[in-house]
C-alpha positions in Angstrom: 29.3 37.4 -18.8 26.4 35.6 -19.5 25.3 32.4 -18.0 26.5 29.4 -20.1 25.5 25.7 -20.5 28.1 23.1 -20.8 27.4 19.5 -21.7 30.5 17.3 -20.6 30.9 13.8 -21.7 32.6 11.2 -19.5 33.6 7.6 -20.2 34.4 4.3 -19.1 37.5 4.9 -17.0 39.0 7.5 -14.7 41.2 8.7 -17.4 38.0 10.0 -19.1 36.1 10.7 -16.1 38.6 13.0 -13.9 39.3 15.4 -16.4 35.5 16.2 -17.0 35.0 16.7 -13.2 38.0 19.0 -13.3 36.4 21.1 -15.9 33.3 21.3 -14.1 35.0 22.3 -10.6 36.7 24.9 -12.7 33.6 26.5 -14.2 31.8 26.4 -10.9 34.6 28.5 -9.3 33.5 31.2 -11.4 30.3 31.2 -9.4 28.4 32.8 -12.5 25.3 30.5 -12.4 26.7 28.4 -15.3 24.7 25.2 -15.9 26.4 21.7 -16.2 25.2 18.2 -17.1 27.3 15.0 -17.8 26.6 12.5 -20.2 27.8 9.0 -20.0 26.7 5.7 -21.6 24.3 3.1 -19.9 27.3 0.6 -19.8 30.4 2.8 -19.2 30.4 2.3 -15.4 30.5 -1.7 -15.5 33.2 -2.6 -13.1 33.9 0.7 -12.0 33.7 1.6 -8.3 31.1 4.0 -7.3 32.2 7.7 -7.7 30.4 10.7 -6.3 29.2 13.0 -9.1 27.3 16.0 -7.9 25.8 17.0 -11.3 23.0 15.9 -13.3 23.9 12.8 -15.1 22.3 11.6 -18.5 22.7 8.3 -20.2 22.9 7.1 -23.7 23.2 3.8 -25.2 26.4 3.2 -27.1 28.9 0.2 -27.3 32.5 0.2 -28.0 33.9 -0.6 -31.3 37.8 -0.8 -31.3 39.1 -4.2 -30.6 35.7 -6.0 -30.8 34.8 -9.1 -32.7 33.1 -8.5 -36.4 29.6 -9.3 -34.7 30.0 -6.9 -32.1 31.3 -4.4 -34.4 28.0 -4.4 -36.3 26.3 -3.9 -32.9 28.5 -1.0 -32.4 27.6 0.7 -35.3 23.8 0.0 -34.7 24.4 1.5 -31.1 26.1 4.6 -32.6 22.9 5.5 -34.4 20.8 5.1 -31.2 23.4 7.0 -29.1 23.6 9.8 -31.8 19.6 10.0 -31.7 19.6 10.2 -27.8 22.3 12.7 -27.7 20.4 15.0 -30.2 17.1 14.9 -27.8 19.2 15.6 -24.8 20.8 18.7 -26.6 17.6 20.0 -27.9 16.2 20.1 -24.2 19.3 21.4 -22.7 20.5 23.7 -25.2 24.2 23.7 -24.3 26.6 26.5 -25.5 29.7 24.2 -25.0 30.1 20.5 -25.7 33.3 19.1 -24.2 34.7 15.6 -24.4 37.7 13.7 -23.4 37.3 10.7 -26.1 36.3 7.0 -25.6 33.5 5.5 -27.4 30.8 7.4 -25.6 32.2 10.5 -26.9 31.6 9.9 -30.7 27.8 9.9 -31.0 27.7 13.2 -28.6 30.1 15.1 -30.9 28.2 13.9 -34.2 25.0 15.1 -32.5 26.7 18.3 -31.5 27.8 18.6 -35.2 24.4 18.0 -36.5 23.0 20.6 -34.2 25.7 23.2 -35.0 27.2 23.5 -31.5 30.8 24.4 -30.3 32.5 21.4 -29.8 35.9 21.2 -27.7 38.0 18.0 -27.2 40.6 17.1 -24.4 43.2 14.8 -25.4 45.5 13.6 -22.7 47.4 10.9 -24.5 50.5 11.1 -27.0 48.4 9.2 -29.6 44.8 10.1 -29.9 42.0 7.6 -29.9 39.5 6.9 -32.8 36.7 9.0 -31.5 38.9 12.2 -30.9 40.4 11.8 -34.3 37.0 11.7 -35.9 35.5 14.3 -33.7 38.4 16.6 -34.3 37.4 17.4 -37.9 34.3 19.3 -36.4 35.8 20.5 -33.3 36.2 24.3 -32.4 39.6 23.7 -30.4 41.5 20.4 -29.1 43.4 20.7 -25.9 46.4 18.2 -25.8 48.4 17.0 -22.8 51.6 15.8 -24.9 53.2 17.7 -27.6 53.5 14.7 -29.9 49.7 14.5 -30.1 49.9 17.9 -32.0 50.6 16.1 -35.4 47.2 14.2 -35.5 45.3 17.3 -35.5 44.8 20.8 -37.3 47.5 23.0 -35.7 45.4 26.1 -35.8 42.8 24.5 -33.5 45.3 22.9 -31.2 46.6 24.3 -27.8 48.8 22.4 -25.6 47.5 22.7 -22.0 48.4 19.6 -20.1 45.6 17.3 -18.8 43.1 18.5 -16.4 43.1 16.8 -13.0 40.9 16.9 -9.8 41.0 19.5 -7.0 44.4 19.6 -5.3 43.5 22.2 -2.6 44.7 21.4 1.2 46.9 18.6 0.1 50.1 18.5 2.1 53.3 16.6 1.2 55.0 16.9 4.6 54.5 13.2 5.7 56.2 10.6 3.2 55.1 7.5 4.9 54.0 5.3 1.8 57.3 3.8 0.4 55.3 2.4 -2.7 52.0 3.2 -4.3 50.9 0.8 -7.0 47.8 1.4 -9.2 46.9 0.0 -12.5 44.3 2.8 -12.9 40.7 3.2 -11.8 39.7 -0.2 -13.0 42.9 -2.1 -11.7 45.3 -4.3 -13.9 45.4 -7.9 -13.5 48.8 -8.4 -15.2 50.4 -5.4 -13.3 48.9 -6.7 -10.0 50.1 -10.0 -10.3 53.5 -9.2 -11.5 54.2 -6.6 -8.9 53.0 -9.1 -6.3 55.2 -11.6 -7.5 58.3 -9.6 -6.9 57.3 -8.2 -3.6 59.0 -10.8 -1.3 62.3 -10.4 -3.2 61.9 -6.6 -3.1 61.3 -6.7 0.9 64.5 -9.1 1.4 66.6 -6.8 -0.6 65.5 -3.7 1.3 65.6 -5.3 4.7 69.1 -6.4 3.9 70.1 -2.8 3.1 68.8 -1.7 6.3 65.3 -0.6 5.4 63.2 -2.6 8.0 60.1 -0.6 7.9 58.0 -0.6 4.6 54.6 0.3 3.7 53.2 -0.5 0.2 49.8 0.6 -0.7 48.1 -1.2 -3.7 45.0 -0.2 -5.5 43.9 -3.4 -7.3 40.5 -2.7 -8.9 37.5 -4.8 -8.0 38.4 -8.0 -9.6 41.7 -8.6 -8.0 41.2 -7.2 -4.6 40.8 -10.6 -2.8 43.8 -12.3 -4.5 46.2 -9.8 -3.9 45.1 -8.9 -0.3 45.4 -12.6 0.5 49.0 -12.5 -1.0 50.1 -9.7 1.1 48.6 -11.1 4.3 50.7 -14.2 4.0 54.0 -11.7 3.6 53.0 -9.6 6.5 52.9 -12.4 8.7 56.5 -13.3 7.6 58.2 -9.9 7.7 57.8 -7.8 11.0 57.9 -4.1 10.0 56.4 -4.6 6.8 52.9 -3.5 6.2 50.2 -3.3 3.2 47.3 -1.4 2.5 44.8 -3.0 -0.1 42.2 -1.1 -1.6 39.8 -1.9 -4.8 39.5 1.9 -5.5 41.1 5.0 -3.8 38.6 7.8 -3.9 41.2 10.3 -2.5 44.0 9.3 -4.3 45.8 12.5 -3.9 46.1 12.1 -0.2 48.2 9.1 -1.0 50.1 10.5 -3.8 51.2 13.2 -1.4 52.4 10.7 1.0 54.3 8.6 -1.5 57.8 8.1 -2.4 57.6 5.8 -5.6 54.5 5.5 -7.7 54.4 2.2 -9.6 51.5 2.7 -12.4 50.0 2.2 -15.8 50.7 4.9 -18.2 47.2 6.5 -18.7 47.2 10.3 -19.3 45.3 10.9 -16.1 47.6 8.9 -13.9 50.6 10.6 -15.4 49.3 14.2 -15.1 48.0 13.6 -11.6 51.4 12.3 -10.4 53.3 15.3 -11.9 51.7 17.3 -9.2 53.6 15.7 -6.5 57.3 15.2 -5.2 57.5 11.4 -6.0 59.4 9.1 -8.2 57.2 7.3 -11.0 58.2 3.9 -12.6 55.5 3.6 -15.3 54.4 0.3 -16.4 52.4 1.0 -19.9 49.8 -1.3 -20.9 51.2 -2.8 -24.2 47.9 -3.7 -25.9 46.5 -0.3 -25.3 44.8 1.4 -28.5 47.5 2.3 -30.8 50.1 1.6 -28.1 49.3 4.9 -26.6 50.4 4.0 -23.1 54.0 3.0 -24.3 54.1 6.3 -26.2 53.1 8.4 -23.2 55.8 6.5 -21.2 58.5 7.1 -23.6 57.6 10.9 -23.6 57.8 11.0 -19.9 61.3 9.1 -19.9 62.7 11.5 -22.4 61.6 14.4 -20.5 63.4 13.2 -17.5 59.9 12.8 -15.6 59.7 8.9 -15.3 61.5 5.6 -15.4 59.8 2.7 -17.7 59.5 -1.1 -16.8 58.1 -3.4 -19.4 55.9 -6.3 -18.4 57.9 -8.7 -20.4 61.3 -7.6 -18.8 62.7 -9.4 -16.1 61.2 -8.9 -12.6 64.6 -8.2 -11.2 64.9 -5.1 -13.1 61.4 -3.5 -11.5 62.8 -4.5 -7.9 66.3 -3.1 -8.6 64.5 0.2 -9.8 62.5 0.5 -6.8 65.3 -0.5 -4.3 68.0 1.9 -6.1 65.4 4.9 -5.4 64.6 4.0 -1.7 68.3 3.6 -0.9 69.4 6.9 -2.7 66.7 8.9 -3.5 69.1 11.8 -4.2 70.3 10.3 -7.3 67.1 11.2 -9.0 67.2 15.0 -8.3 66.9 15.4 -12.2 63.2 14.0 -11.9 62.3 16.5 -9.0 63.8 19.5 -11.2 61.6 18.7 -14.0 58.5 17.9 -12.1 58.8 21.2 -10.5 58.2 22.9 -13.9 55.0 21.0 -14.4 53.6 21.4 -11.1 52.7 25.0 -11.5 50.5 24.4 -14.6 46.7 24.4 -14.0 45.4 22.8 -17.0 41.6 23.1 -16.2 41.9 26.9 -15.5 43.9 27.1 -19.0 41.0 25.3 -20.8 38.1 27.1 -19.3 39.8 30.6 -19.7 40.2 29.7 -23.3 36.7 28.5 -23.7 35.2 31.8 -22.0 37.5 34.1 -24.1 37.2 32.9 -27.6 34.0 31.1 -27.8 31.4 32.6 -25.5 28.5 34.6 -27.2 
């Protein structure tokens, strides 16, 4: 096998970044001397915690289009021209054999540049409803790898393969010690609404659990940078009132798998990366979809998970007591949720990154 060159596009959130890192890890496992570089936009990581990326990282200038004001849309179109030009320059110098993207506004100029230079373009789509960039890029892609079966209808069936969504390395993770009762996360950037909604019902939850004999409770909350101090202060006050109740608040958890392995209940947004990472662990998921996500894709992700008996759903406009009851019912009677465990076991064995890289190498390497 000759040495190949891979150009992998990242994005503004963990849901676009982590799959790219996962694919790179899988490529490097083959130890065949393949070269990898990443591309991101100059503004992608604003508000993101620092992440360790052990590969060369290039940047292009591009601004988002969807959901922007009209004046900003014109700026976005102009930046698309700049980003495409910069991408072409990078590709001419690096000469990649494979160009891989997971969507997001950074991906569009890169895929356009790849098309102009007649490169092999591959798309990874984790959501049940693909975003604008992936829908446009799919017209010139060699293959589209999807996480949800419902995404297939948006793409050419001949080019689409159901693989699941690539996640980060899970080696040496043990689930022997389940000491975290609830892990709350709004994704890599956090979620103000989810943070505040969960914190609002926490005291009611504690009272209900202690009344039913659960007097030791550990809640871990990944808040994002912006809400860290507010949520930490709220929990500090609660901790002083309830003996046996403890909280760990972090703006960002880099080693999230170590926490997922210790968790009984996950309360999270319904982004693809969070969903597919959680499926690798024996925990109970309560998905809280972001209702103004593009094309309402988080809600549709959550619905598909619920229909497959892989998660419960709580909608933010619903009564907070419903969320409290979901959590309480599971902590008091976890055996009632065996159906979730059965379906989850079917998903745990799939290595999406391996399936994707094997397909790349088998069908498209010269």
